[in-house]
C-alpha positions as CSV (number, residue, x, y, z in Angstrom):
1,M,91.5,151.4,123.8
2,Q,88.3,150.4,122.6
3,L,86.2,147.3,121.6
4,R,82.8,147.0,121.5
5,F,81.3,143.5,121.1
6,G,77.8,142.8,120.3
7,M,74.9,140.5,119.0
8,A,72.8,140.5,115.3
9,Q,70.1,140.5,118.5
10,W,69.2,141.3,121.9
11,Q,66.6,138.9,122.7
12,H,67.0,134.8,122.0
13,P,64.6,132.3,123.6
14,A,67.7,130.4,124.2
15,W,69.5,133.4,126.4
16,V,66.8,132.8,128.8
17,A,68.1,131.7,132.6
18,W,71.2,132.7,130.6
19,L,71.5,136.2,130.1
20,Y,68.7,137.0,130.9
21,S,66.5,136.1,134.3
22,H,63.2,134.0,133.8
23,Q,61.0,136.4,135.7
24,G,62.6,139.4,133.3
25,A,59.6,141.1,131.0
26,N,60.7,140.5,126.9
27,N,59.8,144.7,126.8
28,R,62.8,144.6,129.7
29,R,65.5,142.2,127.5
30,L,67.6,144.9,125.9
31,S,68.5,146.3,129.4
32,E,69.5,143.0,130.4
33,Y,71.4,142.5,127.6
34,A,73.2,145.8,127.8
35,K,74.6,144.0,131.3
36,F,77.2,141.9,128.9
37,F,77.1,143.7,125.7
38,D,77.8,147.7,124.9
39,T,76.8,147.7,121.1
40,V,74.0,145.2,118.8
41,E,73.4,145.5,115.4
42,V,69.3,146.5,114.7
43,G,67.8,144.8,111.8
44,S,64.1,145.8,112.2
45,S,65.3,149.6,111.3
46,F,66.0,147.4,107.8
47,Y,62.3,146.1,107.6
48,A,60.2,148.3,109.1
49,D,59.9,152.3,109.6
50,L,60.8,153.5,113.6
51,T,59.3,155.8,115.6
52,Q,60.4,158.5,118.4
53,D,58.6,156.7,120.5
54,Q,59.8,153.4,119.9
55,L,63.6,154.7,119.8
56,Q,63.2,156.5,123.6
57,V,62.1,153.3,125.2
58,W,65.0,151.7,123.2
59,F,67.7,154.6,124.7
60,E,66.5,154.4,128.0
61,Q,67.1,151.1,128.7
62,V,70.9,151.2,128.3
63,P,73.7,152.8,129.6
64,D,75.2,156.0,128.3
65,D,78.1,154.2,126.7
66,F,75.6,151.8,125.0
67,R,75.9,152.3,121.1
68,F,73.6,151.2,118.8
69,A,74.4,150.0,115.1
70,F,71.1,150.9,113.5
71,K,70.9,149.0,109.6
72,L,69.2,151.9,107.1
73,P,65.7,150.9,105.8
74,Q,66.0,148.9,102.6
75,S,63.9,151.6,101.1
76,I,67.4,153.5,100.7
77,T,69.3,150.9,99.6
78,H,67.2,147.9,97.9
79,R,65.6,150.6,95.4
80,L,68.5,152.1,93.7
81,G,68.0,150.3,90.3
82,V,63.5,151.9,90.6
83,S,64.6,155.0,92.1
84,D,66.4,158.3,91.3
85,E,69.4,160.0,93.6
86,G,66.5,162.3,95.0
87,Q,64.4,159.8,95.9
88,V,67.1,157.8,97.9
89,V,68.9,160.9,99.3
90,N,65.6,162.3,100.4
91,S,65.0,158.9,102.7
92,L,68.1,159.1,103.9
93,T,68.0,162.6,105.5
94,N,64.7,161.3,107.0
95,F,66.5,158.5,108.4
96,C,69.2,160.8,109.7
97,E,66.7,163.3,111.3
98,L,64.9,160.1,112.7
99,L,68.1,159.1,114.6
100,R,69.6,163.2,115.0
101,P,67.6,162.7,119.0
102,F,69.5,160.2,119.8
103,S,72.9,160.7,118.3
104,T,74.8,160.1,121.6
105,K,74.2,156.5,121.9
106,L,74.8,156.0,118.1
107,G,77.3,153.7,116.8
108,P,78.7,153.6,112.6
109,C,74.9,152.5,111.2
110,M,75.0,150.2,108.6
111,M,74.0,150.9,104.6
112,Q,74.2,147.0,104.0
113,F,73.5,147.3,99.8
114,P,72.2,143.7,98.3
115,E,74.1,141.6,95.7
116,D,72.8,143.1,92.6
117,V,74.1,146.6,93.6
118,S,77.2,146.9,91.6
119,P,79.7,149.1,90.5
120,L,77.3,150.7,88.1
121,Y,75.5,152.2,91.0
122,F,79.1,153.7,92.3
123,S,77.2,157.2,91.6
124,K,74.4,156.7,93.8
125,I,76.7,154.3,96.6
126,E,78.6,157.9,96.4
127,T,75.9,160.2,96.7
128,L,74.8,158.6,99.9
129,C,78.1,159.1,101.3
130,H,78.3,162.5,100.6
131,A,74.8,163.2,102.0
132,W,75.5,161.0,105.5
133,D,74.5,163.6,108.0
134,L,74.8,162.9,111.7
135,P,78.1,163.1,113.9
136,T,78.3,159.0,114.2
137,S,79.9,157.6,111.0
138,L,78.6,155.3,109.0
139,S,79.7,152.0,107.8
140,V,78.7,150.6,104.3
141,E,78.6,146.7,103.2
142,V,78.8,145.6,99.5
143,R,77.8,142.2,98.3
144,N,78.7,142.1,94.7
145,Q,82.0,140.3,93.8
146,A,83.0,143.3,91.7
147,F,83.8,145.2,95.2
148,F,86.0,142.2,96.4
149,N,87.9,142.1,92.8
150,K,91.2,144.0,94.1
151,E,91.1,145.9,91.0
152,E,90.2,149.5,90.2
153,E,86.4,148.7,91.3
154,E,87.2,148.0,94.7
155,S,90.5,150.2,94.9
156,E,87.5,153.2,94.2
157,F,85.2,152.1,96.7
158,L,87.5,151.9,99.6
159,R,89.0,155.6,98.3
160,L,85.3,156.3,98.6
161,L,84.9,154.6,102.1
162,A,88.3,156.2,103.3
163,G,87.8,159.5,101.6
164,N,84.7,160.0,104.0
165,R,86.0,158.2,106.9
166,H,83.3,155.9,106.4
167,N,83.5,152.5,107.3
168,R,83.9,149.0,105.3
169,V,81.6,146.4,106.7
170,I,83.7,143.2,106.3
171,M,81.2,140.2,106.8
172,D,83.4,136.8,107.1
173,S,80.9,134.0,106.6
174,R,83.9,131.9,106.0
175,P,82.8,129.4,109.1
176,V,79.3,128.9,108.3
177,F,80.8,127.5,104.5
178,S,84.1,125.7,106.2
179,T,81.4,122.2,106.0
180,E,78.2,120.6,104.4
181,A,75.2,121.4,106.0
182,Y,74.5,118.8,108.4
183,C,71.4,120.8,110.5
184,E,69.1,123.0,109.9
185,S,70.4,126.2,111.1
186,L,73.6,125.7,109.1
187,L,71.4,124.9,106.1
188,D,69.5,128.1,106.8
189,A,72.5,130.0,107.5
190,Q,74.0,129.0,103.9
191,K,71.0,129.4,102.1
192,K,70.6,133.0,103.9
193,K,74.3,134.6,104.6
194,T,76.3,135.7,101.3
195,R,79.4,134.1,100.4
196,V,81.9,136.9,99.8
197,P,85.7,136.9,100.0
198,C,86.9,138.5,103.8
199,H,88.3,141.1,103.0
200,P,90.1,143.1,106.5
201,I,90.6,146.5,105.2
202,A,89.9,149.4,107.7
203,T,89.1,152.7,105.8
204,G,87.6,154.3,108.8
205,H,88.2,155.1,112.9
206,S,85.9,152.0,113.5
207,P,85.9,149.1,111.3
208,V,82.7,146.7,111.6
209,V,83.0,143.3,112.0
210,R,80.1,140.7,111.3
211,F,81.5,137.5,112.4
212,I,78.8,134.5,111.3
213,G,80.1,131.2,113.5
214,H,79.9,127.7,112.6
215,P,77.6,125.8,115.2
216,D,80.6,123.2,115.8
217,L,82.4,126.0,118.0
218,P,85.8,124.6,118.1
219,L,85.7,124.9,114.0
220,N,86.0,128.4,114.3
221,D,89.3,128.8,116.5
222,I,90.9,128.9,113.0
223,Y,89.4,132.5,112.2
224,L,88.6,134.0,115.3
225,D,92.4,133.2,115.8
226,Q,93.2,135.4,112.4
227,W,90.4,138.1,113.8
228,A,92.5,138.4,117.2
229,K,95.3,139.4,115.4
230,K,93.7,142.2,112.6
231,L,91.6,143.2,115.6
232,V,95.1,143.9,118.1
233,Q,96.6,145.5,114.8
234,W,93.3,148.1,114.9
235,L,93.5,149.1,118.3
236,L,97.3,149.2,118.3
237,E,96.5,151.9,115.3
238,G,94.2,153.5,117.4
239,R,90.9,152.6,116.1
240,E,88.2,151.7,117.8
241,P,86.3,148.1,116.4
242,Y,82.8,146.8,116.2
243,V,82.5,143.1,116.5
244,F,79.0,141.6,115.8
245,V,78.9,138.3,116.8
246,H,76.5,135.8,115.0
247,S,75.9,132.5,114.7
248,S,74.0,129.7,112.5
249,D,71.5,130.4,115.1
250,N,72.6,133.0,116.8
251,V,72.4,130.7,120.7
252,A,75.8,130.2,120.7
253,A,77.1,133.6,119.5
254,P,77.7,134.9,123.1
255,L,80.4,132.4,123.4
256,L,82.1,133.1,120.3
257,A,82.7,136.3,121.6
258,V,83.8,135.7,124.9
259,T,86.4,133.0,122.9
260,L,87.4,135.7,120.6
261,E,87.8,138.2,123.5
262,Q,90.1,135.7,125.4
263,K,92.5,135.2,122.2
264,I,92.8,139.1,122.2
265,A,93.7,139.5,125.7
266,A,96.0,136.9,125.0
267,L,97.8,138.7,122.2
268,L,97.5,142.2,123.7
269,P,98.0,142.0,127.7
270,A,97.3,145.9,127.7
271,Y,94.1,144.9,126.4
272,I,91.7,144.3,129.6
273,P,88.7,142.2,129.0
274,I,85.0,143.9,128.8
275,L,83.1,140.5,128.7
276,N,81.7,139.3,131.6
277,L,79.0,136.4,131.3
278,P,77.2,134.1,133.3
279,S,77.7,130.8,133.9
280,K,77.8,128.7,130.5
281,P,74.3,127.6,129.9
282,E,73.7,123.4,130.1
283,Q,75.4,122.1,127.0
284,S,71.8,120.9,125.4
285,L,71.4,124.6,124.8
286,L,74.3,124.9,122.1
287,L,73.0,122.0,120.3
């Protein structure tokens, strides 16, 4: 059974002298990160064009069983209202061709739509799903509330994904909204993270979970318990989930991943834990 854990980034200053050595060069952080995690979200592909040379550098730093989950460029996902289908499909095709030489290390790439992309854009979403042309699966994240209404709009969306064997990205932002914002990182997270219902429905072989943790680590337990049960269910069904763990400032995100994995192992003795992090950092790092 295969379950992958990763972070939303592979560099964080608070991880130096913990996940990274003091002496390690910044351009080698990815190779150090890959000693502990076997996948990562790549958000830079959303904001800026990547080059073959840059991709080659990254891919050479990780082992063969590592998987990158690239976010599709915002020129594809955030211009549906001003671009015709031909334009967005052409942009998607170009992105697929950029990644094609690196297919062996690709995980489910993320097509993340903003809140204003409602079911009115369903035909364009459908066109993009059909146009995906890489051997790795696609994962789709929607943020418009109509896609979570448990009625025809959501059902149609789920049928589209299942029919193409694409995955639904399940963002769980419940933890960061479970208390008032009492610190800067939590206030920032509540401003930036979308508050959508958490519908843990698998439509493909590799469901994608984006867990946004609370900085007060024990407050995450109730949600991690729920996810442990769901992930065990998916593993027993033969699925291979990807779990990307965030926290309000991402400092303690690796610890949340370990906690979740421990809960999974307690429920499923056949599961062999893969996360083996160094000794925990000083508590001051997690404040």
